[in-house]
Phi, psi and omega in degrees: 000126182270153179236155177298130181277119178278320183207145179213132177207120181059230182276003187256136177226141175239127171235187185294346182260319191195161161276138179226147174244132180259126177257129179291162177301141180282329179209169180303137179094341177281160175256155176293153184245130179246122184241126173291131180248348173189171170288182180291113177235116186246128169275105188279323185200157173226149182208157180262120180275102190301316185288331180263348180059041179224160175266141175232158180226157174251125180245135179231172174265012180081000182229273193237004182229134175215149181220155180255135181222160166289152188298339180287003170298338183277000175286157180298331180289323187265339184305321181301340179292346176291342181300323182289348176262012175098003179272151176251138183226130172275099189291349174292339181241033184297324178293320178296316180297318178302313182292318181298316180292325177292323175298320179294317178300319185295337182274355182271146173289155181260119173268167176259137177251130178237149176263140171133181178217154181086220181277113183246125179275136177229167177297345184257000187122170185278155172232162180236121177256110174237255175284333175210186182266127174248127184260139178286166179297324178297318180296316181299327181284326189258335184262146181262343183233156176291138178282157173245134183235132177258107182258144179279350184248152173270100186254013178293127181298151176232149181070214182226153175296325181301314181291323176296316182294324176299317176300316181299313183293324185274327188246338188250311186302132181095349177250103192308312186291326177289321175298319178299321180302316178297316180296321177301318179298315179296322185297339178301314181286323179295319177299314180298321177297313181292327176294317177301323181277003179063028177270337173229157182258351183262148185276331183186183181231143172265123175254120182253115176259116183237161179140173180291171188297338183269005184276347179085020183294320179290325176296316179295322178295317178297320177301317182300313184277348178295343176295337186250323186187202187293118183263016178256159183292136180177177186288324182240022181267181182260011181237105183240173179255151172290347184282083179192169177288161177300321180297321179294317180296319176295324178296323177299326185269344188306132178063023176261116182235064174127005176262119183294145180231147173252133165246113189267137172059083182301332181295344179274357181297141184260357182256161184262329186277072180296319182301312182299318181290320179297317175300315182299315180299314182292326183275342175083025178218132179283172180287143178287136180226162177245156177274186184295342180265004180083005180276141182288125178277152176294123182290154176289145180231152177199181177192081184211176179259143183238136176254120179254138173245147181192154175286335183240165181302143178295342181271356185302313183254018181238166182296140179271091179214159183296327183303319179282324183292329179284349178262358188229137171243118185247136178235124178238078183217173173280119183274307182270155184279328178194179184296323180294318177302313180297315181296319180296320179293312182301317180294316183294318183284338175288334182260340184221110181206165175080017184259340188273312185298326173301324177293321178295318180302314180295324179294315179301318182292317186279340185225051183305307185297321181296318180296317179295322177295318175305312184301313183289333173295318177292320178301314181298322180296314180292324177301315181295318182291329183261014184302322181258012181290127180268340182282117183297327181298315180298319180296318183289344185261357191295332177290326176294318175300320182295324176297318182295314180290331173296317180296331180292344179299337182283344178236000000 
């Protein structure tokens, strides 16, 4: 029974069942010999991992399972490790299989792999990773292949935009602080875009929602990040706890350039240097550390907005200075109108999320100049209003205010 040939090179053939090697007849009258050397192992794609400076490949079984490996998986030493992923290998022909798979790999075009989420800079122009990859016009002109992006977050939308919007119209619209929460979430990506365009110098804003447990601050925080992704607590969601090491918190933010994040309940934090971490979060760079050999490791980097919730002011255990205050916007008010309002929002955003920021990403890409013009119009408005302002903090914050009001244009 013959099978459709997926790949063929020299004596090697791959079909949906197996890799096979064909041996020619040894002498007249003999028949050629075909030997299976493995199950179906397909090199689906190869890409260059820019940050690691290595090539990686995607291997599948030709049906429903695929995994990503560094290209040296194709060496005779490493190939047997594919057995644990469900592949079968005739180890008597391990050298043949290694060579056949490398031949298959060599015929594939090389894509670029980038780490991160939000606005990602590449040698060809910026791209935006939200629910999927959106390429800028510059990237489309200069790059020949679609990029591949490895994101630390699960940003796949759930539910429908219609149901999320119904919740917004019924529970949020008309309530200023809840509307602001949505705008704060959107502003994370807008800030990252303007930073990429060198229109602002700050990487993000810290939004501090404070008050007692009945004020709806956590509900408002979940609402804010629902524009981008999963707003419930979990390992790869956008809603995390302050209860972690500084290194862990920096790890949550690493390579995030415009996806809003929640850190819930500051009082649960286990570290003492709140000031240092808040500066670090706002500036987008982690603390420098050394490895076991005493060599300085590359610090983690990011550039996004973070929403912190707490019963008390974020400044309670931190240094009282203008530098931190210009990086933080704190709200100590009642966010939700009542328990029913809070429950309706929480239920809706748990079932419907990740639909808004992709729309914003496409708008930013398609209307770059218009967004920048909006921003400077807002900057001019705040400049005029703060012309006689004596408080230095207010003057230093007007560009942050302008980013927020620019983001409000989407609603």
